[in-house]
N, C-alpha and C positions, 0 to 999 in steps of 0.2 A: 272941855267938853261938847262933843261930834255927837248931833242928833239922829235918832231912829228915826229914820221916818217911816210911816204908811206903805206899805207894799200894796194891801186892796183891803176894801170892808166887802164881807159879805152877808149877805141878805141869808136870815134861814129857810133851808128847802120844806118843804111838803112835809109835815109828820108822817111818821109812822108807829106802830104798835109793837113792843117788844115785851112779849107776854102779851094781858091784858090788861097790865098796872103802869105799864110806863110810855107815855104818850112823848116822840121823842122826833127832836128836828137833829139831821146826823151830820157835824163838821167836819169832820177827820173820820173815815177820808172820805172826800166829799167835791164836790165840785170846786170850779178855780184854781184847782194845782191843787189841795191839800191832799196830799197823799201822805202815806205813812211814813215816805222816804222824805216828802220837802218838811214834813212837821216832826220827825223823829227827835225825842225819843218818843214822843204823842203819838200812837199809831189810833186811837179813836176818841171822841168825843161827841157823845152823844146827850143834848140837852131836849129836858123835859120840862118845854117851859109852861110858866106856870099857867097851871088848869083846873078848873074842879071837876072833881070827882064826885057822884050823890053819895051817901049810907048806900053800904052792901054787908050783909051778916057773911058774907065769903072773902075774903081779903083778893084782892086783885094782887097779881104779882107773876114771878117766873118762876117753874115748879127747875128740880134739880139738873144742871149743867154743867160740863167739867170748863174747865181754863188749864192753860199750861204755857210757861213761859213768857208771862210779863206781870206786873201788878195792876191791878182796879183800884180805883177811887173814886168813892163816890161821898157827893159834898151835897146837904138837904139844906136846900132852903128856906120849902114850905114840906110841911107833913111830914111823916113819919116812917120810916123803913123795917122792919122788923127781917133778920138774916138769920142763915145757921151756914158751914160749911162741913166737910166731910174731917177735919184736923179737929175737930169740937167747939169752934168758936160758935157763937152767937150773941146775940143782944139788939138792942134799937137804935138806928141811926136818926135823933132828933134833930128839931130845926138850928141850924148851924153848925150840927156834927161833921166828922168826916171820916170815912172806914177807908182806908189802906190795905189791903190784903197784896199777898205776893202769891199770885199762885205755883211761880218757880214752877218746881218738876211734875206737879199735877195738882189738883183739889176738886170736890164736887162744891158747888153753892147755888141757894136758893133765897130767893127774895121777894118778900110781899110785900103791902101798905101792912102798917102794923095793926092787930086788931081793933084797939079804939077809935084808931083813925077811919079805917073804914067804916066801922058803924056809926060814928059820924055823919062822915064824909067831908071834903074840905077841899079846899087848895091843895094842889099837889105842884112841888119846884124841884126840881134834882138836876146834876149833873154826874155823870160816868165819865173818867176818863182812862182810858188806857192807857199804861205807862210800861215801854219796851224795855227789858232785859239783856245786858251783856252778854254774846253768848258764854262764858266762862261761870255767868249765874243762873242759865237759866234753869240749871238744875237741882238747882238750890233747894233746900229745905223750906216746905211753907212757910208763910208766917202772915201774921195779925195784928196792927196797929189800929185801935179805936182811939179816934180821938174826940174830944168832948170840946164847945163850943168853950166852955169854962179851961181847960187844959188847955187853950191854942193860943202860942204865945202872941203877943198883940205888941205895937205902935200907935200910941195916940201922936195924930197931927198937930199942928199947932193952929190955934187960932180957931179952936173948935170944926176941925174941917173933918172931924171923924177918926175913923183907927183902919188900920192894916193889919188882917190878921194873917201869922203867916205859916203857912201849913207846912211844906219846904222850904228849903233853900235862907234865904237872909234877905231882910227887909233893915236898911241901917245899920244899926248895931244889936239887931233883936233876930236870933236864929230860929229856925224853923222848926215846929213840934216833931215831926215827920222824920226817921231818918230812910235815904236814897241808896241805891245801889251807883248811880250815876250821878252826876250835877243836875237839877232840877230845883226851881223856883215853881212856887204853888203859892197864892197870898187871893185874899180877897178883900179889894177895896170895899168900905164902905164910908162912902162919904156921903156928908151933909151937904146942902146945897152952897155953893159955892168952894166947896173945900176942895183942894189941889194937892195932887200927889206927885212927888218926882220917884222914878224908877232907873235904873239903872242893870245894863248886861252885858257880857261879851257880844260885839260884835257876829262874831259865828255862830251863837245860840240862837234856836228857832226860838221866835218871843210872838205871843198872841194875849188878845185879851177876848173875852167877850161880857158885854154889856148884859148884867141879868136885871135889872131894874133901873128905872129913869134913865138917862141920857149923860152926856158926859162928852167934853169937847179935849180932842187928843191934840198936842201941839201948837195949843191956844191957835190952832187952824181948823182943823175937821168935826162937827158934832154927829157923833154914835148914835143912833136909837136902840132902846130896850132889844135885846134876842139877837143881836147885829155881833160880827165876830170881824174882831180886826187882824190882819197877817202885818207882822212889823219887818222891813227888808232885814238883810242878812248886813248892815253894815251901821255903823255909827252906834253908840252905846247908849243913851240917854231919852227920856221921851217923858211927858208929861201928861197927867189928865186931869181935867174937873170938871166938877159937877156941874150942870144945869138946873138941875134939882134932886132932891135926894137921891141917890147913887147906888146901886152894888155891880161892881165890876169882878170878873176874875182874870187875874194877871198868871198868865202860863209863859215860863222860860225853861231852855232844856240845854245842854250840850248833845250833840248830835253824837248819834253809837259809831255808826256811818261800819255798820255790818250787813250783809244779806238779810233781807227781810224774805220770809216765807210764811203766808199766812191763810189760815182757811178754818173758816168758821170759829170755834173757841178759841184755836191755837195758834201760836204763832212763834213761829221755828226760825232757823238761819236755813234749810234748805230741804226740800221735798222730802229727802229721806227722814229727817230728823218729823216730819210733820206722820208720816206712815207710823212710824214707829208710836206719836203721842197718840194715833188712833186707837192703833194696836196695842198699846196698852191700855188706854182706855177700855175696850172691848174684853180686856183681861180683867180688870176690875181692878187694875193696881194705884186708882185715885182715893181708892176707899171707898165707904160706903157710907151713904146719905139716903134718909128715912123720904119718901116724896112727897 
């Protein structure tokens, strides 16, 4: 066993709004060297830390917008989001659920606070992660995976330590529920106070965690508080987290795709020419139609 040590601990940046419904701290791409290349295949991570939205008759959110060249993964911790896309998918992402949308060749999307949640108001807490696609899959057909919490495969930790929700990849003998194009691990560790979990990833994978609730001790050494992001070094394979109090931690790890990244707005391709083509196709209506 060779320990995977912490590279850096990153505090949340000041929040900004995406639309009027998502108050997010951006971690990827961000400060402290968390570039798309360094975090490959994870090219964006926006974190809506726990925030109270007052009641509203008009649901807050983000109107119709396009995506091409990657996947969006939305994880709900508090509150509910209603979504629609131009491939005909729609639904509600409830607490503990995950929406894994493969934009690939192009899709239109919109997402808003769910109507009843908007009317009542309440705490809202979400993560949206963008996962890059390799060049050979960027223009594949869009697809959609809606994962309810009940349907996510789980590993029960011993001694009432908590549970690992295996969204993608594998934890011990439990395989992730979502399918991925490249090796990606995405797991929610829901730990009771004193609960401890071990993780192991190939040394070359880009691995990080985000403390969503509570605080944890990493590798029996460093206490990481709520809303902080931990990047691990690309050496060693194994690390541990132990809950100083009841905690929720998102663990992400992935094999770098190691291809050129050309990104602008909602498009992530491999070249400037492909970006221009994406904008042209969008303007020509090739992403389908979605009512605003």
